N, C-alpha and C positions, 0 to 999 in steps of 0.2 A: 424245429414248434412245428406243432396240428392246427387246426383250424375247426376242429371238431365244435364248439359250441362258441357261432359268430352271433347270437343275440344282441343286439344294446339294450343297454338298461342306463336308467338315473343310476348317476353314482351314487343315490343313496338306498339303491335299491339293489343294489349288482351282488352278486353272489357272493363276494369277499362278508359281507355284514352277518349272513346267514352263517358261515365255519367259523365268523371270528364266535358268535354266541354258541353254537356248539363245542366250539374250541373250549370256554369258559365254563359249561356245562358238562362236557366230557370228564378233564380234565380235577375239576373243582378247583382242592387249595394245593394240589397236587403241581398245577403251574406253577405257583413260587416255592411250594418244595425245593424240587424241579432247578431252581435259579432260572427257570426259561424267558419267565414275565420281569421286565426290571422294575425293580421296587425301593432299594434300598434310598434312591435321591429323594424320594417321593415318601418315603415312611420313615426318616431316621431321627433319633431326639433332639437332633437339632432346631429340622423344620417340625416338628410337634408342638417342641417350646414356643416356638414362632408365634404357632396357631395357636396354643391355652396361653400365652399373652396377649393374642390380639382378644381370644375369646373371651378373658377376665377382663379386660378393660372394655368390653362390649354391653358384659353385666357391671360394671359400674357408673359403667355409661345409664344404661338403664336403671338403676338404682336412682343415681340422683337425677333420671325424670322421676321422680316418683311412683317406678313399677316393678318392684317387689314382691306381690304375690303370688301369682302368675308364672311358671316353669318357661325360663329358654329354651326353647325345643333345638339342637343341634342334629343335623340329620346328612349324615357322610355317604356320596356316593357312588358306587364301586369301591366298595372298601376291603375287599381281597382277601389278603392275608389277616387285617384285623389287626396290624403291626402299629399302620398310623393313630387308630383308635386308641390302643392302650397304653400309647407316649402319651397321647393327648390327653387322655384321662387322668394318668394318675401326674403330669405334672399341674394339671389344673386343679387337679384335686390338691397339691398339693399348697398352690398360688393360694387357694381361698382359705383353707385352716392358717396360712401362716401368717394371712391380713387381716382377719378376726374382722371383719367389717358384715354390714347388711347386705346380702346381696341378696337378687331373686335365686332360686331353686334354680334347676338344669336340666336336662335326660337328655345324652346322648342317643343318637340312630342310627347304628350300623344297618347300610344297605346296600345289595348288591342283586344280581337277577339269579345264579347258581342258586337252586336249592343245598346244595352239596357243602356251600360256602354257609349260610345262615348254620347249617348243621356243626358244621364246624365249631363256628364261634361260641354255638350253645355247650360244647363238652370243653369249651380249652379254659384249661386252670386258671390264668393271668385273665381272661374275663369274668370269670364268675363271680368274685367279689364285686366289682361294679354293679351287675346284674341283682345283689341280691340286695345293697345298698338302695336300689332303687334308679341309680343313673344312667345306668348303659339298657336299651331294647332294641332289637332286629326287623326289620322289614325286608319283604323282598320289591324290589322295582326294576319294572320295566322303564328305561326312561324313553324311551318310545313311545310311550300313551299314556302309562299310571296317572293319574292326578288323585288319589289317595294314599295313604297309607296307615299298614292295615301291622301293625305291631305285636311280635310271636311272643313274649315276654311275658308284660300285661294287658293282653289282649282288645287294648285300644285301637281305635279307628280315628285317623285325624282325618277329616270332609276340609275342602275349604273354607275358609273360614272358621273355621275352629279356634284360630290362636290367638291368641291378645296378645304376646309377644311377638314381634317381628322373629322370622324362623331365619335360622343360622345354616350356610351350604356350605360342606366342603367338600372338593371336587378334586383330590389332584390324580392325576393321569386318564381324565373323566372325559372330557371332549375330543381327546383327537384319539380315540378308539369305538365310540358312538358314531352310527351314519352320519354321514355332512354330504352336502351339494357339490356339486364343484362346477365352479361357471369360469367364463371366462370374457374379459374385456379387452375391447379395441374399438377405436373410433365410436367412442361415447355409446357404443352398444354393448348390448348383456348376451351372451349366447349360453349355452347348457352342455354341457364338455361330457359328452356321453362317453357308456367305456361296453367294449365287450372282451372277454377273459379268456386270451390265448392262453395253453398248457401245455409245459417242457413235455418234448416226445416223452413218451412212458409203456413200456412193453401192460400193464398192467395195473388200474390204478384196487383195485379188489384189497380191502385191507386196509387204505390207508385212510391214517386218522385225520382230522379237520384239518390239525396242523400241519399234516405232509403235504394237502389238499391247497393249504393255505403258500405255501413257500414254493409247489410249480405253477401258480396264476402269474402271470406277464397280462399288464392292462396294454388294452389297444384304446385310445383316446380318438370321439366324433364328436364333432363338433354342430351344434342346431341351433337358429336362430331359439331368442327365450324371452320374449316380449311381455309373459307376465310377469316375469319380475319388475318389471317397470309401472305396470298399474297400478293405481293410486287403491286396488283393493290390496294387495302382499301388503303385510300387516311388517315386513322389515325393509320397508320399500326407500327410508330417508337414506340406509347405510347402502345403499343401491344404488341408491342416486349420486352418490358422494362417490362411487368407485367411476362411475360415467364419469363425472369429471374429473376424476384425479388419476385415473391409474390406465394404461396403454401397453396391450400384448402382455398381458398379466392374467395369468391362471390364481384362481382363489376357492380355497374348500371356505363351502359357507355356513356356518353351525344352524342351518333354519331348527335340525330337531332337540341339539342343544339351546336353544337361543328358547326352546317353544318348551322344551322340559323345568326352563326356570322358569317362564309365566305360570306355569301350569303351579309348579312348590311351593309360587310367589305368594297364589292365589290360597294355599289353605291358613294364609295368615293375617287378620284384618291390618296389618301394624308393618306390611313390605316385607323385606328381607335382606340379607347380607351375604356374600360369597367372599368365602376364602377358596383360593385355585391355585393351583403349580403344574405347569405342565408343559411341557415343548410348542411352544406358541408366540406369536408374536400381534403385540400390538400396536405397533407402529405402523401407521401405516406405510411408509417409505419401504419398507421391510415384503412388500406384498405386489412392489414395484416389477412388473417384467419378470416375476416368477413364472418358472417351467413348468410344467405339470408334474404332479408329486408323484413321491416313488414310496411305493408302500416299507417300514422296515419292519421287518419278519425278524420275530423271539417268542416260537412258540406259534404267540398270536398275531396282530400284525397292530400300526401304530402310522399317524400322520401327525400331521403338522398342526394344533390346536391356531384356533382364529379367535385370536384374543381383541384384534382392530374392532372387529362385528358387533360382539360382544359387548366391549367397552363403552361404543358409537351407541349400540341399541338403547342401551339403559340410560346412557348419560341424558340424551333426550329424552326421559321419560321422567330428568332433577335426581338421577344418582350422581354422587360421587363412586371416583375410582381410583385408586392408586395402586400406579404401577412402579416399579425401581423408576431411579432418573439414568443411573449409568443402565447399559447395556447386559441384558442375560449373557450368558455362560452355555449353561446347559438344561436352566430351569428358569424361567420364567414365572415369579409369583406374585397374586396380583389378591385385591381389594374393594370389592364395590357392592357400596352401601346404597340398597334398594331401597330405601326409608326418607318418612316425612324429616326435614329439616339433616341431609345426615349431618351439615359440617356441626353440628351440637355431639355430633359420638367423637370427644374432642380425648378419650380414654384411647378409644379402637383405634382414630388416626394419628396419635402418637406412639401404641404400641406399632402397628403397622413401621412407621420412622424408625424407630429401636432397632427393631428384631427383624426386621425383611432391607428396608434403602439402606438405610449403614452398614447393616453386614449381615448378611442373609443364609439362605440356605444354599442360592446357588454358590456363595463365596465359598460358604464352607466346603462344597463339593470341590470346586478347584481347588484350596488348602489339602485335600482328604486325598485329589487324583497325585501330588506332588507327594504327597505323604507314603503315598502306595509302594513309589516308585524309590523312596528315600528310605525307609524303617531301617536297614538294616544298616545304614551309617551312624542313626542318631541316639546318641545319648539317653541314659533311663529320663532323668530329670526330661529331657525334652519329649520323648515318648510320652513322659504322666503328663507334663502341660497342653500334648496336644487331648491324650483322652477324658482330662476334664474343661477341653473345649469341646470335646463330641460328646460330652455329659453323659461320660463313660459307657460308651458305646459297645454293646458286646461283639461286634463284628473287629472293629479295631482293636480290642483287644486279642481275639480271637487269631490276627494275622499277625499279630506281635509280639505273643507271647514265647517263639520262641529266641528273639531278639532279649527279650526281657529278661529271661531264662541267662541265657549268656552271658549278661551283662550283673548279672544279680550279686557273682562274688567284691564284685568293685563296689554296692550299692554299702551307703550307708546307713544308718538308723532311721532317720528320716525317709528316707525314701520307700525303706521299707513300709513304716509304717503310713505312709501316703498309700505302696500300692494294696495293702489290707485294706486299707479305708475303702480304696477306688472299689478292690474288687468285690465287698458288700454292696457298697452303691449300686455297680453293673449288676449283683445281681437280682437289686431289686426292683429294679425296671427293665430283665429281661423278658423276654415273650418268645418261649420256643417255639419254633416254627419245622426245622430240623431235627429230626430226632433220628439221625445219626451223627450229631455230634454231641459229645458227652462236654459240654462247658463247664460242669462242677468236678466235672475230672482236673481241667489243665486249671483250674482255680487251685482246686487241693493240694496238685503239684508243687505248683509256686509256691504258696503261704507253704508246706512242710521242708523246702528248700530253706525258707525263711529261718524255721524253726519255729514257725508260730500256730504249733500242734493243735493246741483246743481250736482256732481259725479253721487249721484243714482238716479236723475231724469233720466239724458240720459241712464241709462241702466233699468230702469222701462220704460221708452218710448221705448226701442230695445224689452223688452217684450211684451209688448201690442202690435206692429206690428206683432207677429206672433203667440200669445198666448192671449186665454181669460181670462182679470182680476179678480179675487173675489175681497168678499170687503176689506179685507185686503191688497192688494194690490193700489185699488184705494183709500182707505186712506192716506197712506205712499207715493204714489204720490200728494196728498191733501199737507201733511205735507213738502214736499220735494217743491211745488209750493211757499208755505207760507214763507216758511224759505229763499227762493229765489228772495220770493218778488213778486212773479205774482200773487196774489190774488184772481182776477177773476176765472183764473185757477182753486187754492187750492179750491174754493167754486166746480165749476163743479164737480170734482173729489171727494170731499165729499159729491155731490148728489149723485153719483155713486155709491159709497157703499151705502149710506142709501139706494138704488134701491136695494142693492142686499141684504141689513139687513136693516130693516129699522129702529132697535132698537141698531145700532151701537151708541154707549155714544161718542165715540172719535170723530166720523163723524159731527154729532147733534152738539158738543162741540165747532166742529172748524167752522162750519155753524153762530152757536150762535154769536162766536167772529167777524166772517165778518160782520153779520149786521150790 
């Protein structure tokens, strides 16, 4: 270790936060394309469906209260790759169409700090239909300071008091990755836990990325009495007083900036806000007892634990109704906070949380998904299909089980083949391309081809060829699909393409001879 930089900072002002910001601005969408930043647990179809159900319940509640003319604005903070927004929108639109009841309109606003992310969303083919329908917009948002939303597509600026409907905020993996304070509680006193950053020994840091620098920083903590947190003027004094009374020898990550951000966003509406949020974070006070100093979890960027207790307690003191699961979470804590007039009257919202989070929710699904990952090679096709349906035809689950499915196809029955075909089409309708290296359409086409479902396979071969260069085997399979579907001239063309790639391709030559 070297002590090149021994400057001591407030935790929220430490260099790690500037490096965090620089990392996301450097990488843009590549942070998720390279799988550096975790996202599956907070962006899969299961958590999106739970959120869509809760939002649908919220729209029902507003309709029941007689507020159907003004649109409900949904703002996602730190929308990242855009996967969560896409899945929520898809499911929410399906729910509204299926119900066929009178509801207030809505607009979903994806927000983030890096301009690169917004540029990526603006050209993403899965998001464009929602933009064109007026259901989706984008905004750059700095959680540390911004008090307005400037929507890029419509040109609208949302200022404090502009919204007549309550604002609905979605914040996944957000509060753990924005600046926080670090406090230490002992003997009924509050100390500020300041930090200096030691750097692992390195010959030269020239050319290092923000991620590289983050990975080499090791925090060293310094304790300073901080009576200012105990003063009447401190805006979050009530929760600090609770910590003084209940905790001892405890390090507390305190979301002062996150709380201020929620308060600023809440002021955009005349009717309060509702928060849907998921993170690694504790809402139970006892889980902060005797807490050790935090460790930086590095994954390209870094993350900490979110203090949901402070958020819940602060807004409950202002009249909010907060819902977290009665059981303990394992990997992801999902909460719903209704900072609204008469929050108890939002019955459909609360019922949806109970059904789709508390009884069995995204965290429970992820625990099962970890089990599935370990046992997929031992499962029968019917079991894989059942779990795939539970996962709402998640493409990641299909990709990791495709080889196992292929192995089981010879012994599959007609009904399983039909269910697999139906699931592939449903998966494609909910597919959000992110990793351009993946050719999901080709994987689907090859399975359908092996099932002799030639017309369905042809559709997916065409989708694959639209984005990827085909090889001789792909062109030959396309030729067979066209031939079996009665498109003989197209079959001949694809057979000729196969022969161009591999002049001695026996199958393509035989097919051309048959068609001659």
